[in-house]
ZABAFI-826404 format. One line per field, with one value per residue: x, y, z of N, C-alpha, C in turn; residue in three letters; chain. Coordinates in Angstrom, 1 decimal, always signed. Layout:
N
npx <- X,...
npy <- Y,...
npz <- Z,...
capx <- X,...
capy <- Y,...
capz <- Z,...
cpx <- X,...
cpy <- Y,...
cpz <- Z,...
r <- ala,...
c <- A,...
//
This chain:
75
npx <- -230.6,-233.8,-234.8,-236.9,-238.8,-238.8,-239.9,-242.4,-243.4,-243.4,-245.2,-247.6,-247.9,-248.2,-250.6,-252.3,-252.1,-253.1,-255.5,-257.2,-259.6,-259.7,-258.2,-257.4,-257.6,-255.9,-253.8,-252.5,-251.7,-249.8,-247.8,-247.2,-246.2,-243.9,-242.4,-243.2,-244.4,-247.5,-247.1,-245.3,-246.7,-248.7,-247.1,-246.2,-248.6,-249.3,-247.2,-247.4,-250.0,-249.8,-247.8,-249.2,-251.4,-250.1,-248.9,-251.2,-252.3,-250.3,-250.4,-252.9,-252.7,-250.8,-248.1,-244.6,-242.6,-240.0,-236.8,-235.8,-237.9,-240.1,-242.2,-245.7,-247.8,-246.1,-244.2
npy <- -84.0,-83.7,-82.5,-84.3,-82.7,-80.3,-81.3,-82.0,-79.5,-78.3,-79.9,-79.4,-76.6,-76.7,-78.1,-76.3,-74.2,-75.2,-76.6,-75.3,-75.7,-78.3,-78.8,-80.4,-81.5,-83.6,-82.9,-81.0,-82.6,-84.2,-82.3,-81.8,-84.3,-84.2,-82.6,-79.9,-77.3,-75.7,-73.0,-72.9,-74.1,-72.2,-70.1,-71.2,-71.4,-68.6,-67.6,-69.0,-68.4,-65.6,-65.3,-66.5,-64.7,-62.2,-62.9,-63.4,-60.9,-59.6,-61.0,-60.3,-57.6,-57.6,-57.4,-57.6,-59.4,-60.2,-59.1,-60.7,-61.9,-62.7,-60.4,-60.1,-62.6,-63.2,-65.9
npz <- -63.8,-62.4,-59.3,-57.1,-55.5,-57.0,-59.4,-58.5,-57.8,-60.4,-61.7,-60.3,-60.8,-63.6,-63.8,-62.5,-64.2,-66.7,-66.2,-64.1,-62.8,-62.1,-59.9,-56.8,-53.4,-53.2,-54.9,-53.3,-51.3,-52.5,-52.9,-50.2,-49.5,-51.0,-49.5,-49.1,-47.1,-45.8,-46.2,-48.3,-50.3,-50.6,-51.5,-54.0,-55.4,-55.5,-57.1,-59.5,-60.3,-60.6,-62.6,-64.7,-64.9,-65.6,-68.0,-69.6,-69.7,-71.1,-73.5,-74.3,-74.9,-76.8,-76.1,-76.4,-74.5,-74.2,-75.5,-77.7,-78.8,-81.5,-83.3,-82.3,-83.6,-85.6,-87.1
capx <- -231.7,-234.7,-235.1,-238.3,-239.6,-239.0,-240.8,-243.8,-243.8,-243.7,-246.5,-248.7,-248.0,-248.7,-252.0,-253.0,-252.2,-253.9,-256.8,-257.4,-260.9,-259.5,-257.3,-258.1,-256.8,-254.8,-252.7,-251.7,-251.1,-248.6,-246.8,-246.8,-245.4,-242.6,-241.7,-243.7,-245.4,-248.6,-246.6,-244.6,-247.8,-249.3,-246.2,-246.2,-249.9,-249.2,-246.2,-247.9,-251.1,-249.3,-247.2,-250.3,-252.1,-249.2,-248.7,-252.4,-252.4,-249.3,-250.9,-254.1,-252.4,-249.8,-246.8,-243.5,-242.0,-238.5,-236.3,-235.5,-239.2,-240.6,-243.4,-246.9,-248.3,-245.0,-243.7
capy <- -84.7,-82.8,-82.9,-84.7,-81.6,-79.4,-82.0,-81.9,-78.1,-78.0,-80.6,-78.6,-75.4,-77.0,-78.4,-75.1,-73.4,-75.8,-77.1,-74.9,-76.2,-79.7,-78.9,-81.1,-81.6,-84.6,-82.1,-80.4,-83.7,-84.6,-81.3,-82.1,-85.5,-83.8,-81.7,-78.6,-77.0,-74.9,-71.7,-73.1,-74.4,-70.9,-69.3,-71.8,-70.9,-67.2,-67.3,-69.6,-67.6,-64.2,-65.5,-66.7,-63.4,-61.2,-63.4,-63.2,-59.4,-59.3,-61.6,-59.6,-56.3,-57.9,-56.9,-58.6,-59.3,-60.4,-58.5,-61.6,-62.5,-62.1,-59.6,-60.9,-63.1,-63.7,-67.2
capz <- -63.2,-61.7,-58.0,-56.9,-55.1,-58.2,-60.3,-57.9,-58.0,-61.8,-62.1,-59.7,-61.5,-64.9,-63.7,-62.1,-65.4,-67.8,-65.7,-62.7,-62.2,-61.7,-58.7,-55.7,-52.1,-53.5,-55.5,-52.2,-50.5,-53.3,-52.5,-48.8,-49.6,-51.6,-48.6,-49.1,-46.0,-46.3,-46.7,-49.6,-51.2,-50.9,-52.4,-55.3,-56.0,-55.8,-58.2,-60.7,-60.7,-61.0,-63.9,-65.7,-65.0,-66.3,-69.4,-70.3,-70.0,-72.2,-74.7,-74.7,-75.5,-77.8,-75.6,-76.6,-73.2,-74.3,-76.7,-78.8,-79.2,-82.7,-83.1,-82.2,-84.8,-86.6,-86.8
cpx <- -232.5,-235.0,-236.6,-239.2,-239.8,-240.0,-242.2,-244.3,-244.2,-245.0,-247.7,-248.9,-248.6,-250.2,-252.8,-253.1,-253.1,-255.3,-257.1,-258.6,-260.7,-258.6,-258.1,-257.1,-255.7,-253.6,-251.8,-251.0,-249.8,-247.5,-246.3,-245.9,-244.0,-241.8,-242.1,-244.6,-246.5,-248.1,-246.0,-245.7,-248.4,-248.4,-246.2,-247.5,-249.8,-248.3,-246.8,-249.1,-250.7,-248.6,-248.2,-251.0,-251.3,-249.1,-250.0,-252.7,-251.5,-249.8,-252.1,-253.8,-251.2,-248.4,-245.7,-242.6,-240.5,-238.0,-236.0,-236.8,-239.6,-241.9,-244.7,-247.5,-247.3,-244.6,-242.3
cpy <- -83.7,-83.3,-83.2,-83.5,-80.5,-80.0,-81.9,-80.5,-77.8,-78.7,-79.9,-77.4,-75.6,-77.3,-77.2,-74.2,-73.9,-76.1,-76.6,-75.4,-77.7,-79.9,-79.5,-81.1,-82.6,-83.9,-81.5,-81.5,-84.2,-83.6,-81.5,-83.3,-85.2,-82.9,-80.3,-78.4,-76.1,-73.6,-71.8,-73.4,-73.0,-70.1,-69.8,-71.3,-69.5,-66.9,-67.8,-68.7,-66.2,-64.3,-65.7,-65.4,-62.4,-61.6,-63.2,-61.8,-59.1,-59.8,-60.8,-58.3,-56.4,-57.3,-58.0,-58.4,-59.5,-59.8,-59.4,-62.2,-61.9,-61.3,-60.5,-61.3,-63.6,-65.1,-67.4
cpz <- -62.3,-60.3,-57.8,-56.4,-56.2,-59.2,-59.8,-58.1,-59.4,-62.2,-61.5,-60.5,-62.9,-64.8,-63.4,-63.3,-66.5,-67.4,-64.3,-62.0,-61.7,-60.5,-57.5,-54.5,-52.4,-54.1,-54.4,-51.4,-51.2,-53.0,-51.1,-48.8,-50.2,-50.7,-48.5,-47.9,-46.6,-46.8,-48.0,-50.6,-51.6,-51.8,-53.8,-56.0,-56.4,-57.0,-59.5,-61.2,-61.2,-62.4,-65.0,-65.9,-65.9,-67.7,-70.2,-70.6,-71.2,-73.5,-75.2,-75.4,-76.5,-77.4,-75.9,-75.3,-73.2,-75.6,-77.9,-79.3,-80.6,-82.5,-83.0,-83.5,-85.8,-86.2,-87.3
r <- unk,unk,unk,unk,unk,unk,unk,unk,unk,unk,unk,unk,unk,unk,unk,unk,unk,unk,unk,unk,unk,unk,unk,unk,unk,unk,unk,unk,unk,unk,unk,unk,unk,unk,unk,unk,unk,unk,unk,unk,unk,unk,unk,unk,unk,unk,unk,unk,unk,unk,unk,unk,unk,unk,unk,unk,unk,unk,unk,unk,unk,unk,unk,unk,unk,unk,unk,unk,unk,unk,unk,unk,unk,unk,unk
c <- A,A,A,A,A,A,A,A,A,A,A,A,A,A,A,A,A,A,A,A,A,A,A,A,A,A,A,A,A,A,A,A,A,A,A,A,A,A,A,A,A,A,A,A,A,A,A,A,A,A,A,A,A,A,A,A,A,A,A,A,A,A,A,A,A,A,A,A,A,A,A,A,A,A,A
//
């Protein structure tokens, strides 16, 4: 079972990843309601944004980040 605070963090990170333009104050309120303070919200944003940034760079230059990953474009 996933802890409610982990579920809230994952939902926030997914929304930030998929629809960053749709983020609202209500998203932060949900994190506060799940027990996150402002510093934890900031950390969550930084980690999710950095992860997305690095993965987009890797995708753009066709870097295989994991040794078990098939070559780019292979299925």
